[in-house]
NUPAVEX-787858 format. One record per residue (C-alpha): residue in one letter; z, y, x. Coordinates in Angstrom, 3 decimals, always signed. Layout:
REM NUPAVEX-787858
<miro><resn>A</resn><z>Z</z><y>Y</y><x>X</x></miro>
...
//
This chain:
REM NUPAVEX-787858
<miro><resn>M</resn><z>+86.055</z><y>+233.706</y><x>+142.681</x></miro>
<miro><resn>N</resn><z>+84.825</z><y>+230.346</y><x>+143.847</x></miro>
<miro><resn>D</resn><z>+87.273</z><y>+227.697</y><x>+142.643</x></miro>
<miro><resn>T</resn><z>+85.419</z><y>+224.647</y><x>+143.889</x></miro>
<miro><resn>V</resn><z>+87.086</z><y>+222.241</y><x>+146.279</x></miro>
<miro><resn>N</resn><z>+86.049</z><y>+222.899</y><x>+149.849</x></miro>
<miro><resn>N</resn><z>+85.006</z><y>+219.421</y><x>+150.921</x></miro>
<miro><resn>P</resn><z>+83.144</z><y>+218.976</y><x>+154.206</x></miro>
<miro><resn>A</resn><z>+79.377</z><y>+218.959</y><x>+153.709</x></miro>
<miro><resn>S</resn><z>+78.961</z><y>+216.065</y><x>+156.118</x></miro>
<miro><resn>P</resn><z>+82.095</z><y>+213.883</y><x>+156.267</x></miro>
<miro><resn>P</resn><z>+82.640</z><y>+211.729</y><x>+159.342</x></miro>
<miro><resn>M</resn><z>+81.005</z><y>+208.307</y><x>+159.346</x></miro>
<miro><resn>E</resn><z>+83.320</z><y>+205.548</y><x>+158.178</x></miro>
<miro><resn>S</resn><z>+84.145</z><y>+202.958</y><x>+160.834</x></miro>
<miro><resn>T</resn><z>+85.522</z><y>+199.489</y><x>+160.200</x></miro>
<miro><resn>S</resn><z>+86.062</z><y>+198.404</y><x>+163.811</x></miro>
<miro><resn>P</resn><z>+89.605</z><y>+197.005</y><x>+164.294</x></miro>
<miro><resn>N</resn><z>+89.931</z><y>+198.962</y><x>+167.549</x></miro>
<miro><resn>D</resn><z>+89.205</z><y>+202.343</y><x>+165.963</x></miro>
<miro><resn>V</resn><z>+91.853</z><y>+204.695</y><x>+164.661</x></miro>
<miro><resn>R</resn><z>+90.698</z><y>+206.630</y><x>+161.616</x></miro>
<miro><resn>T</resn><z>+92.204</z><y>+209.662</y><x>+159.946</x></miro>
<miro><resn>L</resn><z>+92.041</z><y>+209.331</y><x>+156.176</x></miro>
<miro><resn>R</resn><z>+92.429</z><y>+212.033</y><x>+153.573</x></miro>
<miro><resn>M</resn><z>+93.714</z><y>+210.772</y><x>+150.236</x></miro>
<miro><resn>T</resn><z>+94.149</z><y>+212.619</y><x>+146.939</x></miro>
<miro><resn>I</resn><z>+96.864</z><y>+211.287</y><x>+144.658</x></miro>
<miro><resn>S</resn><z>+98.348</z><y>+212.173</y><x>+141.282</x></miro>
<miro><resn>Y</resn><z>+101.871</z><y>+211.425</y><x>+140.173</x></miro>
<miro><resn>E</resn><z>+104.309</z><y>+211.957</y><x>+137.346</x></miro>
<miro><resn>G</resn><z>+107.387</z><y>+213.197</y><x>+139.166</x></miro>
<miro><resn>T</resn><z>+110.097</z><y>+212.645</y><x>+136.556</x></miro>
<miro><resn>N</resn><z>+111.655</z><y>+209.576</y><x>+138.175</x></miro>
<miro><resn>Y</resn><z>+111.740</z><y>+210.907</y><x>+141.734</x></miro>
<miro><resn>C</resn><z>+113.886</z><y>+213.177</y><x>+143.877</x></miro>
<miro><resn>G</resn><z>+110.737</z><y>+214.922</y><x>+145.103</x></miro>
<miro><resn>W</resn><z>+108.055</z><y>+214.196</y><x>+147.653</x></miro>
<miro><resn>Q</resn><z>+110.078</z><y>+214.245</y><x>+150.850</x></miro>
<miro><resn>V</resn><z>+112.242</z><y>+211.297</y><x>+151.900</x></miro>
<miro><resn>Q</resn><z>+115.916</z><y>+212.148</y><x>+151.391</x></miro>
<miro><resn>P</resn><z>+119.189</z><y>+210.241</y><x>+150.947</x></miro>
<miro><resn>N</resn><z>+119.921</z><y>+211.174</y><x>+147.324</x></miro>
<miro><resn>G</resn><z>+117.191</z><y>+209.310</y><x>+145.476</x></miro>
<miro><resn>I</resn><z>+113.785</z><y>+207.657</y><x>+145.465</x></miro>
<miro><resn>A</resn><z>+111.140</z><y>+209.838</y><x>+147.122</x></miro>
<miro><resn>L</resn><z>+107.412</z><y>+209.685</y><x>+146.468</x></miro>
<miro><resn>Q</resn><z>+106.684</z><y>+209.778</y><x>+150.192</x></miro>
<miro><resn>A</resn><z>+108.702</z><y>+206.607</y><x>+150.756</x></miro>
<miro><resn>L</resn><z>+106.840</z><y>+204.731</y><x>+148.021</x></miro>
<miro><resn>V</resn><z>+103.418</z><y>+205.818</y><x>+149.257</x></miro>
<miro><resn>E</resn><z>+104.254</z><y>+204.896</y><x>+152.848</x></miro>
<miro><resn>Q</resn><z>+105.610</z><y>+201.514</y><x>+151.762</x></miro>
<miro><resn>G</resn><z>+102.526</z><y>+200.894</y><x>+149.633</x></miro>
<miro><resn>L</resn><z>+100.259</z><y>+201.692</y><x>+152.565</x></miro>
<miro><resn>A</resn><z>+102.291</z><y>+199.419</y><x>+154.845</x></miro>
<miro><resn>D</resn><z>+102.010</z><y>+196.554</y><x>+152.347</x></miro>
<miro><resn>F</resn><z>+98.283</z><y>+197.139</y><x>+151.914</x></miro>
<miro><resn>T</resn><z>+97.320</z><y>+197.596</y><x>+155.580</x></miro>
<miro><resn>G</resn><z>+99.989</z><y>+195.504</y><x>+157.281</x></miro>
<miro><resn>E</resn><z>+100.911</z><y>+198.397</y><x>+159.567</x></miro>
<miro><resn>S</resn><z>+103.641</z><y>+201.034</y><x>+159.529</x></miro>
<miro><resn>T</resn><z>+102.184</z><y>+204.283</y><x>+158.232</x></miro>
<miro><resn>R</resn><z>+103.498</z><y>+207.850</y><x>+158.188</x></miro>
<miro><resn>V</resn><z>+101.812</z><y>+210.300</y><x>+155.864</x></miro>
<miro><resn>V</resn><z>+101.630</z><y>+214.089</y><x>+155.805</x></miro>
<miro><resn>A</resn><z>+101.379</z><y>+215.856</y><x>+152.443</x></miro>
<miro><resn>S</resn><z>+99.901</z><y>+219.258</y><x>+151.679</x></miro>
<miro><resn>G</resn><z>+103.287</z><y>+220.311</y><x>+150.316</x></miro>
<miro><resn>R</resn><z>+106.676</z><y>+218.949</y><x>+149.334</x></miro>
<miro><resn>T</resn><z>+106.951</z><y>+219.004</y><x>+145.559</x></miro>
<miro><resn>D</resn><z>+110.516</z><y>+219.108</y><x>+144.212</x></miro>
<miro><resn>A</resn><z>+112.342</z><y>+216.646</y><x>+141.985</x></miro>
<miro><resn>G</resn><z>+110.666</z><y>+216.357</y><x>+138.584</x></miro>
<miro><resn>V</resn><z>+107.524</z><y>+218.248</y><x>+139.627</x></miro>
<miro><resn>H</resn><z>+104.149</z><y>+216.606</y><x>+139.003</x></miro>
<miro><resn>A</resn><z>+100.869</z><y>+216.575</y><x>+140.918</x></miro>
<miro><resn>V</resn><z>+97.283</z><y>+216.242</y><x>+139.805</x></miro>
<miro><resn>G</resn><z>+95.756</z><y>+216.824</y><x>+143.231</x></miro>
<miro><resn>Q</resn><z>+98.297</z><y>+216.215</y><x>+145.988</x></miro>
<miro><resn>V</resn><z>+96.517</z><y>+215.612</y><x>+149.299</x></miro>
<miro><resn>I</resn><z>+97.924</z><y>+213.419</y><x>+152.054</x></miro>
<miro><resn>S</resn><z>+96.627</z><y>+212.470</y><x>+155.495</x></miro>
<miro><resn>F</resn><z>+97.406</z><y>+209.556</y><x>+157.778</x></miro>
<miro><resn>T</resn><z>+95.931</z><y>+207.520</y><x>+160.606</x></miro>
<miro><resn>T</resn><z>+95.188</z><y>+203.823</y><x>+160.375</x></miro>
<miro><resn>R</resn><z>+93.600</z><y>+200.937</y><x>+162.272</x></miro>
<miro><resn>S</resn><z>+92.928</z><y>+199.130</y><x>+158.998</x></miro>
<miro><resn>T</resn><z>+89.336</z><y>+197.972</y><x>+158.648</x></miro>
<miro><resn>A</resn><z>+89.423</z><y>+198.439</y><x>+154.877</x></miro>
<miro><resn>P</resn><z>+86.719</z><y>+200.903</y><x>+153.750</x></miro>
<miro><resn>C</resn><z>+87.641</z><y>+203.947</y><x>+151.714</x></miro>
<miro><resn>H</resn><z>+86.716</z><y>+202.277</y><x>+148.448</x></miro>
<miro><resn>G</resn><z>+88.973</z><y>+199.383</y><x>+149.498</x></miro>
<miro><resn>F</resn><z>+91.939</z><y>+201.767</y><x>+149.694</x></miro>
<miro><resn>L</resn><z>+90.923</z><y>+203.316</y><x>+146.371</x></miro>
<miro><resn>Q</resn><z>+90.822</z><y>+199.965</y><x>+144.596</x></miro>
<miro><resn>G</resn><z>+93.434</z><y>+197.964</y><x>+146.492</x></miro>
<miro><resn>L</resn><z>+96.291</z><y>+200.369</y><x>+147.256</x></miro>
<miro><resn>P</resn><z>+97.270</z><y>+200.957</y><x>+143.587</x></miro>
<miro><resn>R</resn><z>+98.494</z><y>+197.344</y><x>+143.383</x></miro>
<miro><resn>Y</resn><z>+101.278</z><y>+198.317</y><x>+145.772</x></miro>
<miro><resn>L</resn><z>+102.260</z><y>+201.547</y><x>+144.010</x></miro>
<miro><resn>P</resn><z>+104.242</z><y>+202.272</y><x>+140.812</x></miro>
<miro><resn>D</resn><z>+102.187</z><y>+203.024</y><x>+137.724</x></miro>
<miro><resn>D</resn><z>+103.153</z><y>+206.712</y><x>+137.829</x></miro>
<miro><resn>I</resn><z>+101.394</z><y>+207.190</y><x>+141.180</x></miro>
<miro><resn>V</resn><z>+97.580</z><y>+207.122</y><x>+141.086</x></miro>
<miro><resn>V</resn><z>+95.050</z><y>+207.198</y><x>+143.935</x></miro>
<miro><resn>R</resn><z>+92.176</z><y>+209.488</y><x>+142.960</x></miro>
<miro><resn>D</resn><z>+90.082</z><y>+209.769</y><x>+146.090</x></miro>
<miro><resn>V</resn><z>+89.935</z><y>+208.531</y><x>+149.711</x></miro>
<miro><resn>Q</resn><z>+87.763</z><y>+210.026</y><x>+152.442</x></miro>
<miro><resn>V</resn><z>+87.425</z><y>+209.737</y><x>+156.207</x></miro>
<miro><resn>A</resn><z>+88.582</z><y>+213.007</y><x>+157.771</x></miro>
<miro><resn>E</resn><z>+87.903</z><y>+214.563</y><x>+161.136</x></miro>
<miro><resn>P</resn><z>+90.294</z><y>+213.341</y><x>+163.861</x></miro>
<miro><resn>G</resn><z>+93.384</z><y>+215.517</y><x>+163.858</x></miro>
<miro><resn>F</resn><z>+93.044</z><y>+216.564</y><x>+160.216</x></miro>
<miro><resn>N</resn><z>+96.454</z><y>+217.515</y><x>+158.835</x></miro>
<miro><resn>A</resn><z>+96.889</z><y>+217.783</y><x>+155.066</x></miro>
<miro><resn>R</resn><z>+99.624</z><y>+220.382</y><x>+155.436</x></miro>
<miro><resn>F</resn><z>+98.494</z><y>+222.640</y><x>+158.253</x></miro>
<miro><resn>D</resn><z>+94.773</z><y>+222.591</y><x>+157.426</x></miro>
<miro><resn>A</resn><z>+95.286</z><y>+223.602</y><x>+153.788</x></miro>
<miro><resn>K</resn><z>+93.781</z><y>+226.990</y><x>+152.971</x></miro>
<miro><resn>R</resn><z>+94.834</z><y>+227.471</y><x>+149.360</x></miro>
<miro><resn>K</resn><z>+96.845</z><y>+225.732</y><x>+146.647</x></miro>
<miro><resn>W</resn><z>+96.669</z><y>+225.984</y><x>+142.894</x></miro>
<miro><resn>Y</resn><z>+99.798</z><y>+225.437</y><x>+140.823</x></miro>
<miro><resn>R</resn><z>+100.013</z><y>+225.438</y><x>+137.029</x></miro>
<miro><resn>Y</resn><z>+103.168</z><y>+225.808</y><x>+134.941</x></miro>
<miro><resn>V</resn><z>+102.868</z><y>+224.752</y><x>+131.286</x></miro>
<miro><resn>I</resn><z>+105.055</z><y>+226.094</y><x>+128.463</x></miro>
<miro><resn>H</resn><z>+104.984</z><y>+224.632</y><x>+124.962</x></miro>
<miro><resn>N</resn><z>+105.616</z><y>+227.712</y><x>+122.838</x></miro>
<miro><resn>S</resn><z>+106.300</z><y>+226.365</y><x>+119.361</x></miro>
<miro><resn>P</resn><z>+109.112</z><y>+226.394</y><x>+116.776</x></miro>
<miro><resn>I</resn><z>+109.103</z><y>+222.597</y><x>+116.805</x></miro>
<miro><resn>R</resn><z>+109.729</z><y>+220.595</y><x>+119.958</x></miro>
<miro><resn>V</resn><z>+107.466</z><y>+217.598</y><x>+120.625</x></miro>
<miro><resn>P</resn><z>+109.653</z><y>+214.825</y><x>+122.089</x></miro>
<miro><resn>F</resn><z>+106.733</z><y>+213.119</y><x>+123.809</x></miro>
<miro><resn>L</resn><z>+106.223</z><y>+216.208</y><x>+125.990</x></miro>
<miro><resn>R</resn><z>+109.808</z><y>+216.551</y><x>+127.191</x></miro>
<miro><resn>N</resn><z>+108.910</z><y>+215.529</y><x>+130.774</x></miro>
<miro><resn>A</resn><z>+105.572</z><y>+217.357</y><x>+130.839</x></miro>
<miro><resn>V</resn><z>+106.217</z><y>+220.932</y><x>+129.678</x></miro>
<miro><resn>L</resn><z>+108.926</z><y>+223.524</y><x>+129.213</x></miro>
<miro><resn>W</resn><z>+109.610</z><y>+224.066</y><x>+125.514</x></miro>
<miro><resn>Q</resn><z>+110.254</z><y>+227.620</y><x>+124.305</x></miro>
<miro><resn>R</resn><z>+111.013</z><y>+228.100</y><x>+120.606</x></miro>
<miro><resn>S</resn><z>+110.765</z><y>+231.899</y><x>+120.394</x></miro>
<miro><resn>R</resn><z>+107.296</z><y>+233.430</y><x>+120.423</x></miro>
<miro><resn>L</resn><z>+106.283</z><y>+234.683</y><x>+123.885</x></miro>
<miro><resn>D</resn><z>+103.938</z><y>+237.616</y><x>+124.415</x></miro>
<miro><resn>D</resn><z>+101.279</z><y>+236.040</y><x>+126.619</x></miro>
<miro><resn>I</resn><z>+99.326</z><y>+239.305</y><x>+126.888</x></miro>
<miro><resn>A</resn><z>+102.332</z><y>+241.118</y><x>+128.366</x></miro>
<miro><resn>M</resn><z>+102.991</z><y>+238.169</y><x>+130.675</x></miro>
<miro><resn>N</resn><z>+99.394</z><y>+238.144</y><x>+131.889</x></miro>
<miro><resn>T</resn><z>+99.503</z><y>+241.894</y><x>+132.480</x></miro>
<miro><resn>A</resn><z>+102.730</z><y>+241.501</y><x>+134.445</x></miro>
<miro><resn>V</resn><z>+101.474</z><y>+238.844</y><x>+136.870</x></miro>
<miro><resn>Q</resn><z>+98.560</z><y>+240.967</y><x>+138.039</x></miro>
<miro><resn>C</resn><z>+100.969</z><y>+242.877</y><x>+140.301</x></miro>
<miro><resn>L</resn><z>+101.520</z><y>+239.626</y><x>+142.213</x></miro>
<miro><resn>V</resn><z>+97.877</z><y>+239.370</y><x>+143.313</x></miro>
<miro><resn>G</resn><z>+97.458</z><y>+240.348</y><x>+146.951</x></miro>
<miro><resn>T</resn><z>+99.620</z><y>+240.054</y><x>+150.038</x></miro>
<miro><resn>H</resn><z>+103.323</z><y>+240.697</y><x>+149.408</x></miro>
<miro><resn>D</resn><z>+106.790</z><y>+239.718</y><x>+150.526</x></miro>
<miro><resn>F</resn><z>+107.876</z><y>+237.291</y><x>+147.787</x></miro>
<miro><resn>R</resn><z>+111.475</z><y>+236.799</y><x>+148.908</x></miro>
<miro><resn>C</resn><z>+112.737</z><y>+237.859</y><x>+145.460</x></miro>
<miro><resn>F</resn><z>+111.287</z><y>+234.579</y><x>+144.122</x></miro>
<miro><resn>E</resn><z>+112.600</z><y>+232.296</y><x>+146.865</x></miro>
<miro><resn>T</resn><z>+115.693</z><y>+230.140</y><x>+146.421</x></miro>
<miro><resn>Q</resn><z>+118.192</z><y>+230.533</y><x>+149.262</x></miro>
<miro><resn>W</resn><z>+116.099</z><y>+232.971</y><x>+151.297</x></miro>
<miro><resn>P</resn><z>+115.156</z><y>+232.644</y><x>+154.090</x></miro>
<miro><resn>N</resn><z>+113.748</z><y>+229.115</y><x>+154.168</x></miro>
<miro><resn>R</resn><z>+110.698</z><y>+230.000</y><x>+156.245</x></miro>
<miro><resn>S</resn><z>+109.995</z><y>+232.296</y><x>+159.186</x></miro>
<miro><resn>S</resn><z>+108.187</z><y>+234.642</y><x>+156.800</x></miro>
<miro><resn>S</resn><z>+108.272</z><y>+235.148</y><x>+153.057</x></miro>
<miro><resn>V</resn><z>+104.931</z><y>+236.986</y><x>+153.032</x></miro>
<miro><resn>R</resn><z>+102.220</z><y>+235.175</y><x>+151.099</x></miro>
<miro><resn>T</resn><z>+98.798</z><y>+236.057</y><x>+149.663</x></miro>
<miro><resn>I</resn><z>+98.105</z><y>+235.292</y><x>+146.000</x></miro>
<miro><resn>S</resn><z>+94.398</z><y>+235.257</y><x>+145.172</x></miro>
<miro><resn>H</resn><z>+94.701</z><y>+234.553</y><x>+141.451</x></miro>
<miro><resn>A</resn><z>+97.446</z><y>+234.775</y><x>+138.823</x></miro>
<miro><resn>S</resn><z>+97.055</z><y>+234.496</y><x>+135.059</x></miro>
<miro><resn>V</resn><z>+98.891</z><y>+233.557</y><x>+131.882</x></miro>
<miro><resn>T</resn><z>+96.683</z><y>+232.175</y><x>+129.124</x></miro>
<miro><resn>R</resn><z>+97.371</z><y>+230.759</y><x>+125.678</x></miro>
<miro><resn>T</resn><z>+95.508</z><y>+227.604</y><x>+124.703</x></miro>
<miro><resn>A</resn><z>+95.571</z><y>+224.794</y><x>+122.167</x></miro>
<miro><resn>G</resn><z>+96.139</z><y>+222.300</y><x>+124.985</x></miro>
<miro><resn>W</resn><z>+95.436</z><y>+221.662</y><x>+128.623</x></miro>
<miro><resn>N</resn><z>+93.549</z><y>+218.994</y><x>+130.469</x></miro>
<miro><resn>A</resn><z>+95.711</z><y>+218.224</y><x>+133.490</x></miro>
<miro><resn>W</resn><z>+93.031</z><y>+215.984</y><x>+134.969</x></miro>
<miro><resn>D</resn><z>+90.220</z><y>+218.519</y><x>+134.902</x></miro>
<miro><resn>S</resn><z>+91.039</z><y>+220.290</y><x>+138.165</x></miro>
<miro><resn>E</resn><z>+87.320</z><y>+220.881</y><x>+138.789</x></miro>
<miro><resn>A</resn><z>+86.626</z><y>+222.660</y><x>+135.496</x></miro>
<miro><resn>S</resn><z>+84.254</z><y>+225.598</y><x>+135.900</x></miro>
<miro><resn>D</resn><z>+86.636</z><y>+227.937</y><x>+134.089</x></miro>
<miro><resn>A</resn><z>+89.779</z><y>+226.787</y><x>+135.885</x></miro>
<miro><resn>P</resn><z>+92.142</z><y>+228.354</y><x>+136.443</x></miro>
<miro><resn>G</resn><z>+92.115</z><y>+230.692</y><x>+133.460</x></miro>
<miro><resn>R</resn><z>+91.341</z><y>+230.947</y><x>+129.810</x></miro>
<miro><resn>N</resn><z>+89.111</z><y>+228.516</y><x>+127.970</x></miro>
<miro><resn>P</resn><z>+87.790</z><y>+230.810</y><x>+125.190</x></miro>
<miro><resn>A</resn><z>+86.341</z><y>+227.940</y><x>+123.155</x></miro>
<miro><resn>A</resn><z>+89.647</z><y>+226.074</y><x>+123.090</x></miro>
<miro><resn>V</resn><z>+91.562</z><y>+229.171</y><x>+122.022</x></miro>
<miro><resn>A</resn><z>+89.048</z><y>+230.244</y><x>+119.390</x></miro>
<miro><resn>S</resn><z>+88.899</z><y>+226.822</y><x>+117.760</x></miro>
<miro><resn>H</resn><z>+92.636</z><y>+226.601</y><x>+117.092</x></miro>
<miro><resn>P</resn><z>+94.472</z><y>+228.866</y><x>+114.616</x></miro>
<miro><resn>D</resn><z>+97.682</z><y>+229.049</y><x>+116.658</x></miro>
<miro><resn>P</resn><z>+97.389</z><y>+227.866</y><x>+120.280</x></miro>
<miro><resn>A</resn><z>+100.844</z><y>+226.656</y><x>+121.242</x></miro>
<miro><resn>F</resn><z>+100.600</z><y>+226.248</y><x>+125.013</x></miro>
<miro><resn>L</resn><z>+100.938</z><y>+228.858</y><x>+127.731</x></miro>
<miro><resn>C</resn><z>+99.554</z><y>+228.108</y><x>+131.188</x></miro>
<miro><resn>F</resn><z>+100.628</z><y>+230.144</y><x>+134.188</x></miro>
<miro><resn>D</resn><z>+98.036</z><y>+229.542</y><x>+136.912</x></miro>
<miro><resn>V</resn><z>+98.574</z><y>+230.811</y><x>+140.438</x></miro>
<miro><resn>M</resn><z>+96.541</z><y>+230.334</y><x>+143.617</x></miro>
<miro><resn>A</resn><z>+97.900</z><y>+231.291</y><x>+147.016</x></miro>
<miro><resn>D</resn><z>+97.673</z><y>+230.485</y><x>+150.697</x></miro>
<miro><resn>G</resn><z>+101.214</z><y>+229.111</y><x>+150.514</x></miro>
<miro><resn>F</resn><z>+104.368</z><y>+229.087</y><x>+148.402</x></miro>
<miro><resn>L</resn><z>+108.060</z><y>+229.588</y><x>+149.055</x></miro>
<miro><resn>Y</resn><z>+110.831</z><y>+227.256</y><x>+147.901</x></miro>
<miro><resn>N</resn><z>+110.944</z><y>+227.375</y><x>+144.071</x></miro>
<miro><resn>M</resn><z>+108.629</z><y>+230.404</y><x>+144.093</x></miro>
<miro><resn>V</resn><z>+106.473</z><y>+229.416</y><x>+141.104</x></miro>
<miro><resn>R</resn><z>+109.442</z><y>+228.361</y><x>+139.004</x></miro>
<miro><resn>A</resn><z>+111.287</z><y>+231.616</y><x>+139.780</x></miro>
<miro><resn>I</resn><z>+108.236</z><y>+233.618</y><x>+138.730</x></miro>
<miro><resn>V</resn><z>+108.048</z><y>+231.649</y><x>+135.474</x></miro>
<miro><resn>G</resn><z>+111.743</z><y>+232.240</y><x>+134.778</x></miro>
<miro><resn>T</resn><z>+111.101</z><y>+235.952</y><x>+135.235</x></miro>
<miro><resn>L</resn><z>+107.958</z><y>+235.914</y><x>+133.093</x></miro>
<miro><resn>I</resn><z>+109.840</z><y>+234.375</y><x>+130.189</x></miro>
<miro><resn>H</resn><z>+111.980</z><y>+237.530</y><x>+130.049</x></miro>
<miro><resn>V</resn><z>+108.753</z><y>+239.567</y><x>+129.904</x></miro>
<miro><resn>G</resn><z>+107.386</z><y>+237.317</y><x>+127.181</x></miro>
<miro><resn>R</resn><z>+110.528</z><y>+237.800</y><x>+125.113</x></miro>
<miro><resn>G</resn><z>+110.292</z><y>+241.592</y><x>+125.479</x></miro>
<miro><resn>R</resn><z>+113.505</z><y>+241.931</y><x>+127.490</x></miro>
<miro><resn>W</resn><z>+111.534</z><y>+243.188</y><x>+130.490</x></miro>
<miro><resn>S</resn><z>+108.229</z><y>+245.035</y><x>+130.693</x></miro>
<miro><resn>P</resn><z>+105.298</z><y>+244.233</y><x>+132.965</x></miro>
<miro><resn>A</resn><z>+106.400</z><y>+247.177</y><x>+135.103</x></miro>
<miro><resn>D</resn><z>+109.759</z><y>+245.460</y><x>+135.611</x></miro>
<miro><resn>L</resn><z>+108.047</z><y>+242.551</y><x>+137.370</x></miro>
<miro><resn>K</resn><z>+106.550</z><y>+244.957</y><x>+139.885</x></miro>
<miro><resn>R</resn><z>+109.975</z><y>+246.558</y><x>+140.354</x></miro>
<miro><resn>I</resn><z>+111.540</z><y>+243.137</y><x>+140.982</x></miro>
<miro><resn>L</resn><z>+108.829</z><y>+242.246</y><x>+143.504</x></miro>
<miro><resn>E</resn><z>+109.358</z><y>+245.479</y><x>+145.396</x></miro>
<miro><resn>S</resn><z>+113.148</z><y>+245.066</y><x>+145.385</x></miro>
<miro><resn>G</resn><z>+113.018</z><y>+241.899</y><x>+147.476</x></miro>
<miro><resn>D</resn><z>+116.247</z><y>+240.788</y><x>+145.788</x></miro>
<miro><resn>R</resn><z>+116.464</z><y>+237.325</y><x>+144.191</x></miro>
<miro><resn>S</resn><z>+119.335</z><y>+238.425</y><x>+141.954</x></miro>
<miro><resn>H</resn><z>+117.021</z><y>+240.896</y><x>+140.208</x></miro>
<miro><resn>A</resn><z>+114.572</z><y>+238.189</y><x>+139.111</x></miro>
<miro><resn>G</resn><z>+114.931</z><y>+235.641</y><x>+136.323</x></miro>
<miro><resn>E</resn><z>+116.269</z><y>+232.118</y><x>+136.406</x></miro>
<miro><resn>T</resn><z>+114.461</z><y>+229.271</y><x>+138.134</x></miro>
<miro><resn>A</resn><z>+112.488</z><y>+227.489</y><x>+135.417</x></miro>
<miro><resn>P</resn><z>+112.980</z><y>+223.702</y><x>+135.061</x></miro>
<miro><resn>P</resn><z>+110.660</z><y>+221.466</y><x>+137.108</x></miro>
<miro><resn>Q</resn><z>+108.951</z><y>+219.404</y><x>+134.406</x></miro>
<miro><resn>G</resn><z>+106.349</z><y>+222.063</y><x>+133.510</x></miro>
<miro><resn>L</resn><z>+105.060</z><y>+222.447</y><x>+137.071</x></miro>
<miro><resn>Y</resn><z>+101.913</z><y>+220.770</y><x>+138.425</x></miro>
<miro><resn>L</resn><z>+100.268</z><y>+220.914</y><x>+141.836</x></miro>
<miro><resn>M</resn><z>+96.708</z><y>+221.026</y><x>+140.576</x></miro>
<miro><resn>R</resn><z>+94.539</z><y>+221.238</y><x>+143.671</x></miro>
<miro><resn>V</resn><z>+94.501</z><y>+221.932</y><x>+147.388</x></miro>
<miro><resn>D</resn><z>+91.482</z><y>+223.575</y><x>+149.043</x></miro>
<miro><resn>Y</resn><z>+90.499</z><y>+223.040</y><x>+152.665</x></miro>
//
């Protein structure tokens, strides 16, 4: 499986003429604890609103952005991709260096590129990679409370990894969707799913050659790896889909359900048969491929 980012081989030439409208593609990271989610809504501060305001302050023009997906309240992103049009003459490196001054410290600009006219970060996305991180240890680490889900009891990562293999392929995932139906179709295609135990995880290394999946060196060098990473790649995700799968997997990890039960739940198409929706703080949008 090729897990490299599908960047255009020959990106469009950057123009700085004040009469030209450019489409820019920007990759951002954020720590989502303090926000009500990506999308603008009346019940809190949204990441979209802050990014749009930052762009307006930087460029001097009103800007609307499109994101690859709408992360929920408390969910983080390593590689969220947004697109927007602008008449600003600032070059891409100008956005990269100057825009952060107008953003909170928990929102970081990682990359800015000129995109083809009409590029849409949401509709042109081909595949997304999400990671959910569980700290599986008898002792809770307070510094990780907004970054992982803590589970005291020992989870069987081998059984969990065996269970998620039934999710690979094209299926109707309505049993893992909150308040179905939210979309015209709940059929999605998962190209990769795995649960691995590791001594830690590098949230920034979304281009690692072994990602997503096990890092044998990291596991072998630690006597008791305390983190579980559920990695899943798909052409799209339903509302709370990853978190519902994780809530179900925890039951498998505790031995309450078997790997065969996950397949039964998937085939049932019934949300009430699956586990609880896991909390948001362990979830990361790692990368979007185009």
